[in-house]
ROROTOR-210149 format. One line per 3 residues: number of its first residue (from 1); their letters; for each residue x, y, z of C-alpha. Coordinates in Angstrom, 2 decimals. Layout:
N
NUM> a> X:Y:Z  ...
***
This chain:
747
1> mek> -42.42:-34.53:-99.77  -44.18:-34.15:-96.41  -41.43:-36.14:-94.81
4> kea> -38.80:-33.84:-96.31  -40.64:-30.76:-95.02  -40.86:-32.21:-91.52
7> edn> -37.12:-32.95:-91.46  -36.36:-29.37:-92.65  -38.57:-27.92:-89.88
10> ves> -36.81:-30.01:-87.25  -33.40:-28.94:-88.56  -34.46:-25.29:-88.51
13> swq> -35.68:-25.61:-84.90  -32.42:-27.17:-83.80  -30.41:-24.41:-85.50
16> ela> -32.51:-21.73:-83.75  -32.05:-23.43:-80.35  -28.33:-23.80:-80.98
19> fkd> -28.07:-20.07:-81.85  -29.94:-19.14:-78.67  -27.71:-21.43:-76.61
22> ker> -24.64:-19.78:-78.12  -26.14:-16.37:-77.39  -26.66:-17.42:-73.76
25> els> -23.01:-18.53:-73.57  -21.85:-15.16:-74.89  -24.22:-13.14:-72.75
28> ppt> -24.01:-13.12:-68.97  -27.05:-14.33:-67.07  -29.58:-11.61:-66.42
31> fvd> -32.26:-11.11:-63.82  -33.83:-8.18:-65.64  -37.59:-8.24:-65.83
34> ski> -38.81:-9.51:-69.26  -40.97:-6.42:-69.85  -38.03:-4.11:-69.18
37> lrm> -35.81:-6.16:-71.49  -38.41:-5.98:-74.29  -38.59:-2.19:-73.92
40> mkm> -34.78:-1.95:-74.07  -34.70:-4.03:-77.29  -37.28:-1.74:-78.86
43> mgy> -34.85:1.15:-78.17  -32.00:-0.68:-79.93  -30.44:-2.72:-77.17
46> hsg> -28.66:-5.90:-78.26  -27.74:-8.59:-75.82  -24.02:-8.70:-75.09
49> lgl> -23.43:-5.07:-76.06  -23.26:-1.98:-73.85  -25.85:0.77:-73.59
52> gkn> -25.47:4.09:-75.31  -25.32:5.39:-78.88  -21.98:3.78:-79.51
55> nqg> -22.55:0.79:-77.19  -20.00:2.35:-74.81  -21.73:1.25:-71.56
58> iiq> -20.35:-1.45:-69.29  -21.28:-5.03:-70.15  -20.51:-6.80:-66.87
61> pvt> -23.00:-6.36:-63.97  -22.05:-3.92:-61.21  -20.43:-5.96:-58.42
64> idt> -21.90:-5.83:-54.92  -19.32:-4.45:-52.45  -19.60:-6.46:-49.23
67> qfq> -18.61:-3.77:-46.72  -18.78:-4.62:-43.00  -21.21:-2.55:-40.92
70> reg> -20.22:1.14:-41.08  -17.09:0.91:-43.23  -17.34:3.27:-46.20
73> fgl> -17.87:2.00:-49.77  -14.58:1.43:-51.52  -12.49:1.24:-48.33
76> kve> -9.85:-1.43:-48.79  -8.47:-2.47:-45.40  -5.29:-4.47:-45.51
79> ngr> -6.41:-6.28:-42.39  -10.03:-6.60:-43.50  -12.62:-9.24:-42.69
82> nis> -11.79:-12.90:-42.97  -14.30:-15.10:-41.19  -12.20:-18.16:-41.89
85> etw> -9.27:-16.82:-39.87  -8.63:-18.46:-36.48  -6.56:-17.73:-33.38
88> dfs> -4.14:-20.01:-31.56  -5.25:-19.62:-27.92  -2.06:-21.25:-26.68
91> ldd> -0.20:-18.03:-27.55  -1.70:-16.28:-24.52  -2.09:-18.14:-21.24
94> psp> -4.11:-15.92:-18.87  -4.08:-16.60:-15.13  -6.03:-14.90:-12.31
97> teq> -2.81:-14.38:-10.36  0.08:-12.21:-11.51  3.69:-12.60:-10.56
100> vvw> 4.89:-9.49:-8.76  8.65:-9.08:-9.25  10.12:-6.58:-6.78
103> lyc> 13.24:-4.51:-7.26  14.81:-4.04:-3.82  16.77:-0.90:-3.13
106> nem> 17.72:-0.61:0.53  20.70:1.65:-0.10  20.34:5.40:-0.41
109> lvv> 21.36:7.39:-3.48  25.04:6.56:-3.93  25.98:8.77:-6.88
112> din> 27.06:12.38:-6.62  23.89:14.46:-6.64  25.58:16.94:-8.98
115> dit> 25.77:14.19:-11.59  21.98:13.80:-11.75  20.69:17.28:-11.07
118> cpk> 21.53:18.63:-14.51  18.55:17.65:-16.66  18.96:17.62:-20.43
121> eek> 16.80:20.13:-22.29  16.36:19.98:-26.06  13.73:20.43:-28.73
124> sni> 10.81:18.09:-28.30  11.58:14.60:-29.57  8.60:12.62:-30.76
127> nie> 10.41:9.73:-32.43  9.55:6.83:-30.15  11.11:4.34:-32.60
130> eey> 14.58:5.45:-31.50  13.90:4.84:-27.78  15.37:1.34:-27.46
133> nfc> 17.98:1.91:-24.74  15.81:0.00:-22.25  14.37:-2.77:-24.42
136> dke> 15.16:-4.95:-27.40  15.05:-2.91:-30.61  13.13:-5.54:-32.57
139> ilh> 10.55:-5.97:-29.80  9.99:-2.20:-29.72  9.46:-2.01:-33.48
142> dvi> 7.09:-4.99:-33.35  4.82:-3.35:-30.79  4.86:-0.02:-32.66
145> aak> 4.00:-1.75:-35.94  1.20:-3.66:-34.23  -0.25:-0.41:-32.89
148> nif> -0.11:1.28:-36.29  -2.51:-1.30:-37.75  -5.35:0.27:-35.77
151> del> -5.15:3.61:-37.57  -7.36:2.22:-40.34  -9.84:0.22:-38.27
154> dlk> -13.32:1.28:-37.20  -13.36:2.24:-33.51  -16.77:0.78:-32.70
157> dlc> -15.97:-2.56:-34.32  -12.60:-2.53:-32.61  -14.26:-2.14:-29.20
160> qar> -16.55:-5.05:-29.99  -13.58:-7.17:-31.00  -11.79:-6.23:-27.78
163> gra> -14.81:-7.36:-25.78  -14.53:-10.79:-27.38  -10.73:-11.05:-27.40
166> npf> -9.77:-9.90:-23.89  -10.04:-12.94:-21.59  -10.73:-10.66:-18.58
169> etv> -13.24:-8.38:-20.30  -16.36:-9.81:-18.64  -15.06:-8.92:-15.16
172> rsv> -16.21:-5.37:-15.92  -17.06:-3.34:-12.81  -19.35:-5.72:-10.84
175> ffm> -21.19:-3.42:-8.38  -18.66:-0.55:-8.48  -18.96:2.68:-10.47
178> nra> -16.40:1.73:-13.12  -13.53:-0.60:-13.96  -11.01:1.49:-12.01
181> slk> -12.32:0.01:-8.75  -11.46:-3.47:-10.00  -8.00:-2.32:-11.09
184> ian> -7.01:-1.27:-7.59  -8.70:-4.39:-6.17  -6.57:-6.44:-8.55
187> ida> -3.37:-4.59:-7.59  -4.24:-4.81:-3.90  -4.73:-8.59:-4.07
190> atg> -1.62:-9.13:-6.20  0.51:-7.35:-3.56  -0.97:-9.23:-0.61
193> fmf> -3.54:-6.49:0.15  -0.75:-4.14:1.15  -3.04:-1.11:0.70
196> sni> -6.37:-2.08:2.24  -4.65:-4.06:5.03  -2.05:-1.44:5.84
199> dkn> -3.27:-1.54:9.44  -1.62:-4.99:9.61  1.71:-3.57:8.47
202> phh> 4.20:-3.84:11.39  5.08:-0.17:10.96  1.45:0.98:11.23
205> kdn> -0.48:-1.64:13.21  -0.27:0.33:16.48  -2.00:3.32:14.89
208> tgp> -5.39:3.97:16.49  -6.80:5.17:13.18  -8.19:6.35:11.00
211> yyf> -5.82:5.27:8.24  -5.26:8.00:5.69  -4.94:7.76:1.92
214> adv> -4.82:10.10:-1.07  -6.41:9.55:-4.47  -4.86:11.79:-7.13
217> cag> -5.92:12.34:-10.76  -8.51:9.63:-10.27  -11.99:11.02:-10.97
220> pgg> -14.72:9.82:-10.82  -13.18:7.97:-7.83  -13.07:4.24:-8.53
223> fte> -9.91:3.73:-6.45  -11.45:5.49:-3.44  -14.71:3.61:-3.86
226> yil> -12.88:0.29:-3.52  -10.91:1.36:-0.42  -13.98:2.77:1.37
229> wrr> -16.06:-0.27:0.42  -13.37:-2.54:1.83  -12.60:-0.60:5.04
232> kwh> -15.60:1.73:5.54  -15.05:4.73:7.86  -11.89:3.29:9.34
235> fkg> -10.10:4.89:6.37  -10.12:8.60:5.52  -9.23:9.93:2.08
238> fgf> -8.16:13.11:0.33  -8.78:13.50:-3.39  -7.25:15.67:-6.07
241> tlr> -8.48:15.73:-9.65  -9.64:18.08:-12.39  -12.88:19.91:-11.80
244> gen> -15.69:19.48:-14.27  -16.49:16.46:-16.39  -13.80:14.25:-14.82
247> dfk> -14.48:15.26:-11.21  -15.15:12.85:-8.36  -18.67:11.41:-8.39
250> ltd> -18.66:9.21:-5.30  -22.20:10.20:-4.42  -23.19:7.93:-7.33
253> svc> -21.71:4.89:-5.60  -24.14:2.18:-4.51  -21.71:0.39:-2.21
256> tsp> -20.03:3.00:-0.02  -20.41:6.38:1.66  -18.22:9.34:0.59
259> vtf> -18.50:11.10:3.97  -14.91:10.26:4.96  -13.52:11.45:1.63
262> lpl> -12.66:15.08:0.84  -11.86:16.30:-2.69  -9.45:19.23:-2.92
265> yga> -8.54:21.29:-5.99  -5.46:23.29:-5.06  -4.75:26.99:-4.75
268> cgd> -5.97:27.66:-8.31  -9.16:25.69:-7.72  -8.91:23.74:-10.99
271> gnv> -7.38:20.47:-9.77  -4.47:20.63:-12.25  -1.77:18.39:-10.78
274> ccp> 0.93:19.94:-12.97  0.58:23.36:-11.34  3.24:23.82:-8.60
277> kni> 0.93:26.05:-6.52  -1.72:23.31:-6.50  0.81:20.74:-5.34
280> ddf> 1.88:23.00:-2.47  -1.70:23.69:-1.40  -2.70:20.02:-1.45
283> tdk> 0.45:19.04:0.47  -0.12:21.70:3.11  -3.74:20.73:3.75
286> vlf> -3.16:16.97:3.78  -0.29:17.27:6.22  -2.39:19.51:8.45
289> ete> -5.28:17.02:8.62  -2.90:14.12:9.29  -1.12:15.88:12.15
292> nkg> 1.89:16.49:9.90  2.54:12.76:9.56  1.16:12.26:6.07
295> vhf> -1.04:9.62:4.48  -0.45:5.88:4.77  -0.66:5.39:1.02
298> mms> -1.31:7.34:-2.15  -2.90:6.16:-5.39  -2.81:8.01:-8.71
301> dgg> -4.31:7.19:-12.08  -3.55:10.23:-14.23  -3.99:10.18:-17.97
304> fsv> -5.68:11.89:-20.91  -6.86:11.08:-24.39  -4.06:10.43:-26.92
307> egn> -6.32:9.27:-29.75  -4.29:9.20:-32.94  -1.00:9.47:-30.99
310> enl> -1.03:6.18:-29.09  2.66:5.56:-29.76  3.52:8.91:-28.13
313> qei> 1.48:8.32:-24.98  4.55:7.99:-22.78  6.14:11.22:-24.05
316> lsk> 2.93:13.22:-23.81  2.26:12.00:-20.24  5.67:12.69:-18.69
319> niy> 4.51:15.87:-16.93  1.72:14.03:-15.13  4.14:11.21:-14.18
322> icq> 6.60:13.46:-12.40  3.98:15.64:-10.69  2.21:12.61:-9.23
325> clm> 5.54:11.21:-8.02  6.53:14.50:-6.40  3.18:14.74:-4.65
328> sle> 3.62:11.24:-3.21  7.02:12.13:-1.76  5.53:15.26:-0.17
331> ilr> 2.46:13.72:1.53  3.42:10.11:2.37  4.37:9.18:5.91
334> khg> 7.38:6.99:6.59  6.83:3.36:5.50  3.87:4.44:3.37
337> hfv> 3.04:3.02:-0.08  2.47:4.53:-3.52  0.91:3.21:-6.74
340> tkv> 0.67:5.15:-9.97  -0.32:4.48:-13.56  2.20:4.89:-16.36
343> fdm> 2.25:3.79:-19.97  5.34:2.70:-21.93  8.66:2.96:-20.07
346> ftc> 11.03:3.30:-23.03  12.29:6.89:-22.72  15.21:8.05:-20.64
349> fsv> 12.90:10.51:-18.85  10.47:7.83:-17.58  13.21:5.38:-16.65
352> gll> 15.15:8.11:-14.86  12.06:8.99:-12.85  11.60:5.34:-11.84
355> ylm> 15.27:5.23:-10.86  14.86:8.20:-8.52  11.67:6.77:-7.03
358> skc> 13.39:3.45:-6.38  15.87:5.32:-4.16  13.00:6.70:-2.07
361> fek> 11.39:3.33:-1.23  12.62:-0.01:0.02  11.25:-1.79:-3.05
364> vci> 9.41:-1.01:-6.28  7.82:-3.06:-9.03  6.19:-2.66:-12.43
367> lkp> 2.94:-4.59:-12.73  0.58:-5.08:-15.66  -2.58:-6.20:-13.82
370> nts> -5.16:-8.42:-15.48  -7.73:-5.65:-15.26  -5.53:-3.51:-17.50
373> rpa> -6.44:-4.56:-21.05  -3.55:-6.61:-22.45  -3.45:-4.82:-25.82
376> nse> -2.76:-1.36:-24.35  0.45:0.16:-22.95  -0.88:0.76:-19.46
379> ryi> 1.00:-0.56:-16.42  1.43:0.45:-12.77  4.47:1.35:-10.69
382> ics> 4.09:0.17:-7.10  6.40:1.58:-4.42  6.52:0.06:-0.94
385> nyk> 7.87:1.35:2.40  8.71:5.00:1.93  12.03:6.00:3.51
388> gre> 10.63:9.27:4.86  10.58:12.86:3.68  13.68:13.84:5.63
391> nvq> 15.68:10.96:4.13  14.93:11.79:0.50  15.15:15.56:0.72
394> iir> 17.65:15.79:-2.14  15.40:13.90:-4.55  12.30:15.85:-3.43
397> tyl> 14.10:19.13:-4.10  15.30:17.95:-7.50  11.85:16.75:-8.59
400> rkl> 10.36:20.05:-7.49  12.91:21.88:-9.62  11.91:19.77:-12.61
403> vdr> 8.19:20.33:-12.03  8.73:24.09:-11.86  10.78:24.03:-15.06
406> lwe> 8.23:21.94:-16.98  5.50:24.34:-15.87  7.58:27.29:-17.14
409> mkn> 8.12:25.56:-20.47  4.44:24.82:-20.92  3.34:28.36:-20.09
412> gad> 6.29:30.36:-21.41  8.40:31.04:-24.46  10.18:27.69:-24.22
415> snf> 7.19:25.61:-25.28  9.15:24.07:-28.16  11.70:22.66:-25.73
418> dit> 11.35:19.72:-23.41  13.24:17.91:-20.67  14.29:14.60:-22.21
421> eiv> 16.65:13.26:-19.56  16.62:13.69:-15.77  19.22:11.04:-14.90
424> pls> 22.14:10.51:-17.31  21.91:7.35:-19.39  25.37:6.30:-18.23
427> ilk> 24.23:6.23:-14.58  21.10:4.22:-15.42  23.12:1.62:-17.29
430> rdq> 25.81:1.52:-14.61  23.29:0.26:-12.04  23.13:-3.32:-13.35
433> kfy> 20.37:-4.50:-11.04  18.11:-1.60:-11.95  18.94:-1.70:-15.66
436> syi> 18.27:-5.43:-15.94  14.96:-5.01:-14.15  13.61:-2.29:-16.46
439> fns> 14.98:-4.00:-19.60  13.37:-7.34:-18.77  10.11:-5.71:-17.69
442> nnr> 9.81:-3.72:-20.92  10.54:-6.75:-23.08  8.10:-8.97:-21.24
445> iak> 5.22:-6.48:-21.32  5.90:-5.43:-24.95  5.96:-9.05:-26.17
448> nqt> 2.67:-9.78:-24.46  1.18:-6.56:-25.82  2.23:-7.43:-29.38
451> inl> 0.61:-10.86:-29.13  -2.61:-9.35:-27.85  -2.63:-6.64:-30.50
454> qkl> -2.34:-9.37:-33.14  -5.11:-11.28:-31.39  -7.28:-8.17:-31.44
457> vtf> -6.75:-7.75:-35.19  -7.66:-11.39:-35.75  -10.87:-10.99:-33.74
460> yrn> -11.60:-7.81:-35.68  -11.27:-9.67:-38.97  -13.40:-12.56:-37.82
463> pll> -16.47:-11.36:-35.89  -17.35:-14.95:-35.05  -14.34:-15.47:-32.77
466> idh> -14.69:-15.26:-28.97  -12.43:-16.18:-26.06  -14.43:-18.87:-24.26
469> rqe> -12.23:-18.63:-21.14  -13.82:-15.34:-20.08  -16.48:-16.61:-17.68
472> elr> -14.19:-19.03:-15.87  -11.51:-16.35:-15.47  -14.08:-13.87:-14.21
475> krc> -15.16:-16.24:-11.48  -11.60:-17.08:-10.42  -10.47:-13.44:-10.44
478> ley> -13.29:-12.25:-8.21  -12.55:-15.07:-5.76  -8.86:-14.16:-5.73
481> wqi> -9.59:-10.44:-5.25  -12.20:-11.28:-2.57  -14.93:-9.41:-4.42
484> pdk> -18.49:-10.82:-4.19  -20.09:-11.51:-7.54  -23.22:-9.43:-7.26
487> pkv> -24.84:-6.89:-9.60  -25.01:-3.14:-9.18  -28.27:-2.44:-7.38
490> pvs> -29.52:1.11:-6.71  -29.34:2.19:-3.08  -32.62:1.42:-1.38
493> kyv> -34.58:4.15:0.35  -33.48:4.43:3.98  -35.26:6.55:6.58
496> ved> -34.92:7.16:10.31  -37.63:4.57:11.00  -35.49:1.89:9.33
499> lle> -32.48:2.89:11.40  -34.41:2.77:14.67  -35.88:-0.61:13.73
502> etl> -32.37:-2.03:13.23  -30.85:-0.47:16.35  -33.38:-0.22:19.19
505> hnr> -35.65:-2.73:20.92  -37.25:-0.09:23.13  -37.56:3.39:21.68
508> ell> -38.58:4.86:25.02  -34.85:5.05:25.68  -34.61:8.03:23.33
511> fvq> -36.88:10.13:25.53  -35.24:9.51:28.92  -34.14:12.84:30.40
514> srk> -31.04:13.30:32.53  -31.54:13.71:36.28  -30.88:17.25:37.45
517> isc> -29.09:18.13:40.66  -29.29:21.55:42.25  -27.46:20.87:45.51
520> lad> -24.75:18.62:46.86  -27.24:16.41:48.68  -28.59:15.24:45.32
523> fke> -25.10:14.20:44.33  -24.30:12.03:47.34  -25.96:8.90:45.96
526> ige> -22.94:8.25:43.70  -20.39:9.05:46.39  -19.53:5.40:47.05
529> hle> -18.54:4.67:43.44  -16.84:7.80:42.16  -14.29:5.74:40.22
532> ewh> -17.09:4.42:38.00  -18.14:7.84:36.73  -16.98:10.26:34.03
535> yvp> -17.94:13.86:33.35  -18.03:16.25:30.39  -18.49:20.05:30.37
538> mqc> -21.64:21.04:28.47  -22.90:24.18:26.78  -26.51:23.20:27.58
541> ren> -28.50:25.56:29.75  -31.41:24.31:31.81  -33.96:26.07:29.63
544> tni> -32.24:25.29:26.33  -31.78:21.67:25.29  -29.11:21.41:22.60
547> cnf> -28.16:17.82:23.42  -30.01:15.34:21.22  -29.91:12.10:19.26
550> yag> -28.67:12.40:15.67  -29.53:9.92:12.92  -27.60:9.65:9.66
553> vgf> -29.53:7.95:6.88  -27.40:8.86:3.87  -24.53:11.34:3.26
556> skv> -26.06:14.75:4.11  -29.43:13.31:5.16  -29.09:13.82:8.92
559> yrl> -31.93:14.24:11.42  -32.04:15.42:15.05  -34.60:14.30:17.64
562> qyn> -36.12:17.58:18.74  -39.26:17.85:20.88  -40.12:14.21:20.06
565> kwv> -39.83:14.84:16.32  -37.03:14.09:13.85  -35.96:17.37:12.21
568> rvk> -33.61:17.63:9.22  -30.19:19.13:10.04  -28.51:21.12:7.29
571> nlq> -24.77:21.16:6.60  -24.01:18.00:8.59  -22.76:14.73:7.10
574> lir> -22.82:11.35:8.82  -22.29:7.81:7.61  -25.56:6.10:6.66
577> gtl> -26.71:3.99:9.62  -25.30:6.27:12.34  -27.23:6.92:15.57
580> lyg> -25.39:8.99:18.16  -25.96:11.21:21.16  -24.34:14.62:21.08
583> elv> -24.48:18.34:21.66  -24.47:21.03:18.97  -22.02:23.61:20.29
586> kek> -21.18:27.13:19.19  -17.38:27.13:19.45  -15.20:30.19:19.77
589> yya> -11.80:30.34:18.05  -8.93:32.76:17.46  -7.01:32.72:14.17
592> kds> -3.20:32.96:14.20  -3.02:35.82:11.73  -5.75:38.02:13.22
595> sdq> -6.29:40.11:16.31  -7.87:38.81:19.50  -11.30:39.21:17.96
598> pqy> -13.02:35.81:18.30  -14.78:33.97:15.49  -17.41:31.25:15.79
601> kys> -18.12:27.86:14.26  -20.78:25.25:14.99  -19.62:21.79:15.95
604> lhv> -21.35:18.56:16.90  -19.75:17.18:20.07  -20.36:13.43:20.20
607> ida> -20.85:12.14:23.76  -21.88:8.56:23.07  -23.21:6.41:20.24
610> lrl> -25.51:3.49:19.64  -24.45:2.79:16.08  -21.71:4.03:13.73
613> gdl> -22.45:3.10:10.15  -23.03:-0.64:10.09  -21.30:-1.15:13.46
616> nla> -23.61:-1.55:16.47  -22.11:-0.24:19.73  -25.04:-0.83:22.07
619> dld> -23.52:-3.79:23.93  -19.93:-2.54:24.04  -18.49:-1.07:27.23
622> feq> -17.71:2.63:27.54  -14.00:2.37:26.77  -14.65:0.46:23.56
625> rkn> -17.34:2.91:22.50  -15.09:5.84:23.33  -12.23:4.56:21.11
628> liq> -14.53:3.87:18.18  -16.28:7.24:18.48  -12.93:9.05:18.51
631> lyc> -11.88:7.20:15.36  -15.23:7.88:13.69  -15.14:11.61:14.42
634> kav> -11.60:11.97:13.09  -12.58:10.14:9.91  -15.80:12.06:9.27
637> nhe> -14.57:15.55:10.15  -12.88:17.54:7.37  -11.66:20.99:8.27
640> frt> -11.52:22.00:4.60  -15.08:20.95:3.77  -16.68:24.38:3.55
643> nti> -20.04:25.38:5.05  -20.45:22.21:7.08  -20.83:21.52:10.77
646> rir> -17.66:20.20:12.34  -17.82:16.94:14.28  -15.58:16.01:17.19
649> ykc> -15.55:13.71:20.21  -16.44:15.43:23.47  -13.61:14.31:25.71
652> ane> -14.91:12.54:28.82  -12.75:12.71:31.92  -12.72:10.47:34.96
655> lls> -14.71:12.04:37.78  -11.83:11.59:40.22  -9.64:13.81:38.02
658> ltq> -12.05:16.70:38.55  -10.30:17.55:41.85  -6.98:18.10:40.05
661> nlc> -8.02:19.37:36.65  -11.52:20.62:36.03  -10.57:22.16:32.66
664> vsk> -13.19:24.84:33.28  -12.30:28.45:34.01  -13.83:31.91:33.82
667> dkt> -13.46:33.80:30.56  -11.88:37.22:30.20  -15.08:38.98:31.25
670> ges> -15.42:36.89:34.41  -19.13:36.40:33.74  -19.13:32.90:32.23
673> fit> -17.14:29.71:32.20  -15.20:28.28:29.25  -13.29:25.08:28.59
676> plp> -10.44:24.75:26.05  -10.63:22.40:23.08  -8.02:20.53:21.04
679> vlg> -7.32:22.80:18.08  -8.76:21.42:14.83  -8.96:24.60:12.74
682> ykv> -6.45:25.45:10.02  -4.16:28.31:11.09  -6.01:28.63:14.41
685> kee> -4.22:29.20:17.71  -6.99:28.65:20.25  -10.46:27.04:20.45
688> cye> -12.93:26.88:23.34  -16.63:26.95:24.20  -18.87:28.31:26.93
691> vns> -19.74:25.90:29.76  -23.15:26.09:31.40  -23.50:22.62:32.89
694> ilf> -21.64:19.40:33.64  -22.90:15.96:32.63  -22.01:12.90:34.73
697> fkt> -22.51:9.32:33.53  -21.58:5.90:34.85  -18.95:4.11:32.79
700> nnd> -17.81:0.90:34.48  -17.45:-2.30:32.45  -21.00:-3.40:33.23
703> qsf> -22.53:-0.30:31.67  -23.83:-0.69:28.14  -24.98:2.39:26.26
706> hss> -28.51:1.95:27.61  -27.64:1.86:31.30  -25.00:4.58:31.03
709> yvl> -27.47:6.82:29.20  -30.33:6.23:31.65  -28.15:6.92:34.73
712> riq> -26.68:10.23:33.54  -26.86:13.27:35.88  -26.59:16.92:34.90
715> ffi> -25.37:19.80:37.06  -26.47:23.24:35.72  -24.05:25.98:36.69
718> nki> -26.24:28.84:35.56  -29.07:27.87:37.87  -26.86:28.54:40.88
721> iar> -25.46:31.81:39.54  -28.73:33.58:40.36  -28.43:32.63:44.05
724> knt> -24.75:32.70:44.97  -21.28:33.10:43.57  -20.83:30.36:40.99
727> qlq> -17.16:29.71:41.63  -17.91:28.88:45.27  -20.68:26.46:44.30
730> lqs> -18.47:24.75:41.75  -15.68:24.64:44.27  -18.08:23.10:46.77
733> lid> -18.76:20.30:44.33  -15.05:19.75:43.87  -14.46:19.74:47.63
736> fik> -17.27:17.24:48.11  -15.75:14.86:45.55  -12.33:15.30:47.12
739> net> -13.68:14.49:50.59  -15.55:11.44:49.28  -12.41:10.23:47.56
742> tsc> -10.38:10.62:50.75  -13.01:8.75:52.76  -13.02:5.87:50.30
745> eka> -9.24:5.63:50.40  -9.23:5.52:54.24  -11.94:2.88:54.27
***
């Protein structure tokens, strides 16, 4: 009996365990706390059934949605995350060097101008998918489809993926303000440094400098920063860009000085390149400052945000394209160069513009530089050896007509219309060489862009992917572009004491006064070597010393040595590291459109210099110093920089020439002497200044700055006025020099 009871108990236990096992099979595993589960059962809950009066609640656990970073709950991205996805790196083969394929066009425009000067106007067309006249239709659709994928991707994550996918991403900006500096460095190197080494161009190498350039639609100024870093004050630039947030910010640069660069904003003052009045104003001022010859090269980098309309970037940017091109034709000198940013080149408008530009230069090319991210549509048109304004007058006039019309459309009742064609399609296709070039270029760039867009999507899906070629390519690119690999370091504090420490061994030199002569006897000691002396007319009076040393220690931080102290000079800009000797002169000038009433402007007349920027002149002879000072003054002086002191070289003449041309005469009142000046002012007919003394200094080849400065002699005209007629005394000096010259010739 006991045995039977024991067997029944065992059987009952096994049945209970079996029931519980079956219940576990029917019920999903739970991680609910046992106390909570007991409370739920007391309220009627049965395992395997839903909550609620009628057991209508869900039975399965709520699934955890594994969203990535900031993507919203429930977002289903077709190209979502897949950390198992890989990329075939053999599909893109990056190289530090790019192949520049030139399209040569030595002939002038050969078609009838009437055939191309009738632009097609129609309602705005925004269907880029139909623009396959200049590329393969399938390739165009592939790149558009690849772009459309990004409409549903998170922008921040996309930027992170781009940083890992772009093989050239780690190049960044090195020590420049932004990546734009590296773009122009890349383009410059790829074209054999045709921009920064334009002084080696056979057509320009005899130019004494400075070399002029323009930087248009390029704030904050990365292009200019590169050029001035590479060539310092030997190059002088003119900028044009929108005022405000996107303005030039070259004072933030840690590697160059903006003193030789002048931003201009046009007649309207807003820097809008699409405004015809602004184009005219910029052209007029640039030609004036370049002696009507124009700049040696122009760079432009215009663009604006097209977020959400990336496929329409080319159509939306056409106005900027044509305005930048027109400006280049207006301000370039003959044999000058031009580089400008464009995006896709699929439309008849863009291709027609390139066709016209190709007729204005000896050769053009389309280049997608490595520094331009491979997944975007950006590329650059490079134009070399301008044929000259007079030789492309027809095209200049036509482009101006188009710019005026586009401006009318934008600001008038025709805003729904657009210019879609500026050169007939039949003419573009008839030129086989040109048509083949643009067709092949578009296909090549679009194929590469499609591959890199697909690569970017893959890297977006798999956050673990990275292009391990980045560091090696960075190193090789910087070597090829001749850019040192160093970090951006803030500009160190630099004061006059630092400048003097670098430049002078004996500071007593600064305090040496000129020898004064009051009679001809004092002048006879130089009579045997008149050919070794030069002279300059001075405004200095004997009791007023306005001739001093000037020290530039950073942009507008300029100091003058005055009564043995360095005093800050307002409204004067010099290159950091400059130490020169000059006279602050009150010049008199007469404007062309006013009466004979004179106006006045202060100007620093540079007589000699110890140091110009990072160039030490102390051991150079006078002729070498003179040439460099002339170049420096032309580069630093900007007539359109308002409320600043002008800077110019005080022309030194050989002493022997004083007998033929003293360049000093009495003014209209007959009470003082004046000397004429080369006219620098805009719309000015005459410039001069009052002369109160003459400075003589020895300038043979053995004279360094130190010896020439120590031996200088000063003749004060006003001191003699009180005793006798000044003209006779000055004439006596001239007669003495003439007699000495005759005696030397006889000997």
